[in-house]
N, CA and C atoms as an extended XYZ file, in Angstrom:
270
Properties=species:S:1:pos:R:3:atomname:S:1:resname:S:1:resid:I:1 pbc="F F F"
N       141.941      -11.378      -85.831 N   MET     1
C       141.473      -10.217      -85.116 CA  MET     1
C       139.958      -10.360      -84.936 C   MET     1
N       139.528      -10.438      -83.693 N   THR     2
C       138.112      -10.612      -83.387 CA  THR     2
C       137.538       -9.311      -82.847 C   THR     2
N       136.382       -8.946      -83.357 N   PHE     3
C       135.706       -7.733      -82.940 CA  PHE     3
C       134.504       -8.083      -82.066 C   PHE     3
N       134.191       -7.202      -81.127 N   LYS     4
C       132.995       -7.352      -80.300 CA  LYS     4
C       131.831       -6.715      -81.064 C   LYS     4
N       130.672       -7.368      -81.046 N   ILE     5
C       129.520       -6.916      -81.825 CA  ILE     5
C       128.450       -6.359      -80.894 C   ILE     5
N       127.925       -5.185      -81.252 N   PHE     6
C       126.843       -4.563      -80.496 CA  PHE     6
C       125.613       -4.442      -81.388 C   PHE     6
N       124.492       -4.992      -80.908 N   VAL     7
C       123.225       -4.935      -81.640 CA  VAL     7
C       122.134       -4.590      -80.637 C   VAL     7
N       121.396       -3.523      -80.887 N   HIS     8
C       120.288       -3.183      -79.990 CA  HIS     8
C       119.131       -4.142      -80.252 C   HIS     8
N       118.557       -4.733      -79.199 N   PRO     9
C       117.463       -5.700      -79.371 CA  PRO     9
C       116.269       -5.161      -80.154 C   PRO     9
N       116.053       -3.856      -80.121 N   SER    10
C       114.899       -3.286      -80.832 CA  SER    10
C       115.004       -3.468      -82.345 C   SER    10
N       116.205       -3.727      -82.858 N   LEU    11
C       116.364       -3.928      -84.300 CA  LEU    11
C       115.650       -5.185      -84.783 C   LEU    11
N       115.369       -6.108      -83.876 N   PHE    12
C       114.724       -7.368      -84.254 CA  PHE    12
C       113.199       -7.316      -84.177 C   PHE    12
N       112.629       -6.202      -83.753 N   ILE    13
C       111.179       -6.117      -83.552 CA  ILE    13
C       110.407       -6.444      -84.822 C   ILE    13
N       110.832       -5.924      -85.952 N   LYS    14
C       110.084       -6.125      -87.200 CA  LYS    14
C       110.556       -7.333      -88.005 C   LYS    14
N       111.511       -8.077      -87.473 N   VAL    15
C       112.008       -9.270      -88.162 CA  VAL    15
C       111.110      -10.447      -87.792 C   VAL    15
N       110.574      -11.166      -88.784 N   PRO    16
C       109.730      -12.324      -88.484 CA  PRO    16
C       110.496      -13.366      -87.658 C   PRO    16
N       109.784      -14.022      -86.764 N   ALA    17
C       110.403      -14.996      -85.850 CA  ALA    17
C       111.198      -16.059      -86.595 C   ALA    17
N       110.673      -16.509      -87.741 N   GLU    18
C       111.351      -17.579      -88.479 CA  GLU    18
C       112.664      -17.120      -89.117 C   GLU    18
N       112.925      -15.823      -89.165 N   ARG    19
C       114.160      -15.292      -89.768 CA  ARG    19
C       115.188      -14.837      -88.730 C   ARG    19
N       114.767      -14.663      -87.482 N   LYS    20
C       115.661      -14.101      -86.464 CA  LYS    20
C       116.930      -14.921      -86.269 C   LYS    20
N       116.813      -16.235      -86.207 N   GLU    21
C       117.996      -17.060      -85.960 CA  GLU    21
C       119.006      -16.979      -87.103 C   GLU    21
N       118.520      -16.972      -88.349 N   SER    22
C       119.461      -16.885      -89.474 CA  SER    22
C       120.144      -15.518      -89.512 C   SER    22
N       119.425      -14.475      -89.129 N   ILE    23
C       120.024      -13.140      -89.094 CA  ILE    23
C       121.036      -13.050      -87.954 C   ILE    23
N       120.699      -13.602      -86.797 N   LYS    24
C       121.651      -13.605      -85.677 CA  LYS    24
C       122.913      -14.376      -86.048 C   LYS    24
N       122.743      -15.464      -86.771 N   SER    25
C       123.890      -16.255      -87.220 CA  SER    25
C       124.771      -15.438      -88.165 C   SER    25
N       124.148      -14.698      -89.076 N   ALA    26
C       124.903      -13.847      -90.004 CA  ALA    26
C       125.648      -12.752      -89.243 C   ALA    26
N       125.001      -12.175      -88.238 N   ILE    27
C       125.629      -11.112      -87.454 CA  ILE    27
C       126.869      -11.639      -86.733 C   ILE    27
N       126.841      -12.887      -86.303 N   LYS    28
C       128.007      -13.469      -85.624 CA  LYS    28
C       129.236      -13.489      -86.533 C   LYS    28
N       129.021      -13.491      -87.851 N   GLU    29
C       130.139      -13.441      -88.799 CA  GLU    29
C       130.899      -12.121      -88.718 C   GLU    29
N       130.290      -11.123      -88.101 N   LEU    30
C       130.909       -9.802      -88.036 CA  LEU    30
C       132.036       -9.715      -87.014 C   LEU    30
N       132.384      -10.832      -86.365 N   THR    31
C       133.587      -10.812      -85.534 CA  THR    31
C       134.804      -10.525      -86.409 C   THR    31
N       134.679      -10.806      -87.710 N   ASN    32
C       135.635      -10.364      -88.731 CA  ASN    32
C       134.812       -9.512      -89.701 C   ASN    32
N       134.681       -8.207      -89.434 N   PRO    33
C       133.689       -7.381      -90.125 CA  PRO    33
C       134.059       -6.858      -91.505 C   PRO    33
N       135.290       -7.039      -91.926 N   PHE    34
C       135.704       -6.420      -93.181 CA  PHE    34
C       135.291       -7.254      -94.388 C   PHE    34
N       134.964       -6.587      -95.493 N   PRO    35
C       134.558       -7.304      -96.708 CA  PRO    35
C       135.627       -8.303      -97.144 C   PRO    35
N       135.153       -9.435      -97.652 N   ASP    36
C       136.065      -10.454      -98.154 CA  ASP    36
C       135.619      -10.880      -99.547 C   ASP    36
N       136.163      -11.949     -100.040 N   SER    37
C       135.917      -12.346     -101.429 CA  SER    37
C       134.541      -12.948     -101.684 C   SER    37
N       133.784      -13.340     -100.634 N   ASN    38
C       132.485      -13.975     -100.895 CA  ASN    38
C       131.389      -12.983     -101.271 C   ASN    38
N       131.605      -11.688     -101.054 N   GLY    39
C       130.673      -10.679     -101.528 CA  GLY    39
C       129.482      -10.392     -100.639 C   GLY    39
N       129.352      -11.070      -99.491 N   ASP    40
C       128.226      -10.804      -98.603 CA  ASP    40
C       128.400       -9.502      -97.830 C   ASP    40
N       129.650       -9.089      -97.622 N   LYS    41
C       129.948       -7.840      -96.920 CA  LYS    41
C       130.450       -6.827      -97.939 C   LYS    41
N       129.967       -5.587      -97.793 N   LYS    42
C       130.346       -4.572      -98.773 CA  LYS    42
C       130.403       -3.207      -98.102 C   LYS    42
N       131.429       -2.414      -98.442 N   GLU    43
C       131.492       -1.039      -97.973 CA  GLU    43
C       130.592       -0.199      -98.868 C   GLU    43
N       129.754        0.629      -98.246 N   LEU    44
C       128.846        1.480      -99.015 CA  LEU    44
C       129.570        2.743      -99.448 C   LEU    44
N       129.301        3.174     -100.642 N   LYS    45
C       129.901        4.394     -101.182 CA  LYS    45
C       128.960        5.569     -100.938 C   LYS    45
N       129.529        6.749     -100.794 N   GLY    46
C       128.725        7.958     -100.678 CA  GLY    46
C       128.143        8.202      -99.296 C   GLY    46
N       128.704        7.580      -98.264 N   THR    47
C       128.225        7.828      -96.904 CA  THR    47
C       129.249        8.685      -96.172 C   THR    47
N       128.769        9.559      -95.294 N   ARG    48
C       129.674       10.421      -94.531 CA  ARG    48
C       130.573        9.609      -93.612 C   ARG    48
N       129.959        8.658      -92.913 N   ILE    49
C       130.688        7.774      -92.013 CA  ILE    49
C       130.826        6.432      -92.720 C   ILE    49
N       131.996        5.835      -92.659 N   VAL    50
C       132.216        4.555      -93.342 CA  VAL    50
C       131.209        3.535      -92.811 C   VAL    50
N       130.409        3.014      -93.725 N   THR    51
C       129.314        2.104      -93.387 CA  THR    51
C       129.410        0.872      -94.268 C   THR    51
N       129.019       -0.259      -93.685 N   TYR    52
C       129.074       -1.531      -94.397 CA  TYR    52
C       127.701       -2.181      -94.411 C   TYR    52
N       127.529       -3.074      -95.373 N   ARG    53
C       126.287       -3.828      -95.519 CA  ARG    53
C       126.615       -5.312      -95.564 C   ARG    53
N       125.849       -6.105      -94.840 N   LEU    54
C       125.980       -7.561      -94.858 CA  LEU    54
C       124.680       -8.143      -95.386 C   LEU    54
N       124.779       -8.990      -96.408 N   ARG    55
C       123.592       -9.676      -96.937 CA  ARG    55
C       123.326      -10.917      -96.105 C   ARG    55
N       122.065      -11.100      -95.742 N   ALA    56
C       121.640      -12.300      -95.010 CA  ALA    56
C       120.321      -12.741      -95.630 C   ALA    56
N       120.412      -13.499      -96.711 N   GLY    57
C       119.196      -13.893      -97.434 CA  GLY    57
C       118.557      -12.668      -98.050 C   GLY    57
N       117.270      -12.462      -97.763 N   ASP    58
C       116.581      -11.288      -98.301 CA  ASP    58
C       116.620      -10.108      -97.327 C   ASP    58
N       117.509      -10.163      -96.348 N   TYR    59
C       117.691       -9.062      -95.402 CA  TYR    59
C       119.062       -8.433      -95.593 C   TYR    59
N       119.164       -7.159      -95.199 N   ARG    60
C       120.422       -6.431      -95.242 CA  ARG    60
C       120.695       -5.891      -93.843 C   ARG    60
N       121.912       -6.102      -93.388 N   ILE    61
C       122.332       -5.683      -92.059 CA  ILE    61
C       123.372       -4.582      -92.250 C   ILE    61
N       123.135       -3.419      -91.658 N   PHE    62
C       124.027       -2.277      -91.816 CA  PHE    62
C       124.817       -2.079      -90.531 C   PHE    62
N       126.122       -1.816      -90.693 N   TYR    63
C       126.969       -1.702      -89.515 CA  TYR    63
C       128.137       -0.765      -89.767 C   TYR    63
N       128.742       -0.334      -88.658 N   GLN    64
C       129.942        0.490      -88.695 CA  GLN    64
C       130.991       -0.159      -87.809 C   GLN    64
N       132.241        0.130      -88.095 N   ILE    65
C       133.362       -0.509      -87.410 CA  ILE    65
C       134.194        0.542      -86.679 C   ILE    65
N       134.504        0.261      -85.417 N   ASP    66
C       135.462        1.063      -84.657 CA  ASP    66
C       136.732        0.218      -84.554 C   ASP    66
N       137.690        0.510      -85.427 N   GLU    67
C       138.908       -0.304      -85.489 CA  GLU    67
C       139.756       -0.181      -84.224 C   GLU    67
N       139.821        1.016      -83.647 N   GLU    68
C       140.629        1.212      -82.441 CA  GLU    68
C       140.126        0.361      -81.283 C   GLU    68
N       138.810        0.350      -81.088 N   GLU    69
C       138.212       -0.388      -79.975 CA  GLU    69
C       137.890       -1.834      -80.337 C   GLU    69
N       138.059       -2.193      -81.606 N   LYS    70
C       137.722       -3.540      -82.098 CA  LYS    70
C       136.247       -3.857      -81.825 C   LYS    70
N       135.376       -2.919      -82.250 N   GLU    71
C       133.935       -3.065      -82.031 CA  GLU    71
C       133.170       -2.847      -83.328 C   GLU    71
N       132.059       -3.567      -83.457 N   VAL    72
C       131.156       -3.444      -84.596 CA  VAL    72
C       129.800       -3.027      -84.048 C   VAL    72
N       129.198       -2.012      -84.667 N   TYR    73
C       127.894       -1.517      -84.246 CA  TYR    73
C       126.881       -1.757      -85.357 C   TYR    73
N       125.955       -2.675      -85.129 N   VAL    74
C       124.871       -2.918      -86.081 CA  VAL    74
C       123.803       -1.871      -85.792 C   VAL    74
N       123.408       -1.103      -86.812 N   PHE    75
C       122.448       -0.033      -86.570 CA  PHE    75
C       121.162       -0.163      -87.373 C   PHE    75
N       121.079       -1.122      -88.294 N   ASP    76
C       119.844       -1.282      -89.067 CA  ASP    76
C       119.764       -2.693      -89.629 C   ASP    76
N       118.568       -3.281      -89.576 N   ILE    77
C       118.283       -4.578      -90.188 CA  ILE    77
C       117.006       -4.398      -90.993 C   ILE    77
N       117.107       -4.541      -92.316 N   LEU    78
C       115.979       -4.279      -93.208 CA  LEU    78
C       115.871       -5.363      -94.270 C   LEU    78
N       114.671       -5.506      -94.838 N   THR    79
C       114.551       -6.358      -96.017 CA  THR    79
C       115.286       -5.655      -97.152 C   THR    79
N       115.617       -6.390      -98.187 N   ALA    80
C       116.308       -5.784      -99.329 CA  ALA    80
C       115.476       -4.641      -99.901 C   ALA    80
N       114.176       -4.842     -100.005 N   GLU    81
C       113.298       -3.801     -100.548 CA  GLU    81
C       113.325       -2.549      -99.671 C   GLU    81
N       113.231       -2.724      -98.361 N   GLN    82
C       113.277       -1.581      -97.445 CA  GLN    82
C       114.635       -0.878      -97.525 C   GLN    82
N       115.698       -1.663      -97.630 N   ALA    83
C       117.044       -1.093      -97.703 CA  ALA    83
C       117.213       -0.244      -98.958 C   ALA    83
N       116.687       -0.721     -100.077 N   HIS    84
C       116.799        0.040     -101.323 CA  HIS    84
C       116.023        1.344     -101.235 C   HIS    84
N       114.872        1.318     -100.581 N   LYS    85
C       114.094        2.549     -100.420 CA  LYS    85
C       114.813        3.541      -99.513 C   LYS    85
N       115.403        3.040      -98.427 N   LYS    86
C       116.029        3.921      -97.441 CA  LYS    86
C       117.414        4.404      -97.871 C   LYS    86
N       118.218        3.507      -98.438 N   TYR    87
C       119.612        3.830      -98.752 CA  TYR    87
C       119.923        3.880     -100.242 C   TYR    87
N       118.960        3.554     -101.089 N   GLY    88
C       119.210        3.497     -102.523 CA  GLY    88
C       119.813        2.160     -102.900 C   GLY    88
N       120.032        1.961     -104.191 N   ARG    89
C       120.633        0.711     -104.670 CA  ARG    89
C       122.065        0.623     -104.176 C   ARG    89
N       122.460       -0.549     -103.688 N   MET    90
C       123.812       -0.695     -103.148 CA  MET    90
C       124.603       -1.555     -104.076 C   MET    90
């Protein structure tokens, strides 16, 4: 089951140029967006809307899944430190 991925280009504004390609590569993994045994993808607890986190080195990519439409919406890309400040420890 392959999902279509949506990422707004503005999410990459604060990402250093040398990290953009590795983050884009990690985002491509979201064609299968559900958590698996490797631990890089995780469902966050305590959120109103089901939200997931993908680890990409020292960055965290936050996304939501529309199962009916087979779509993934990336809505935040942050360093681990920024993610912990904004969303708490995950």
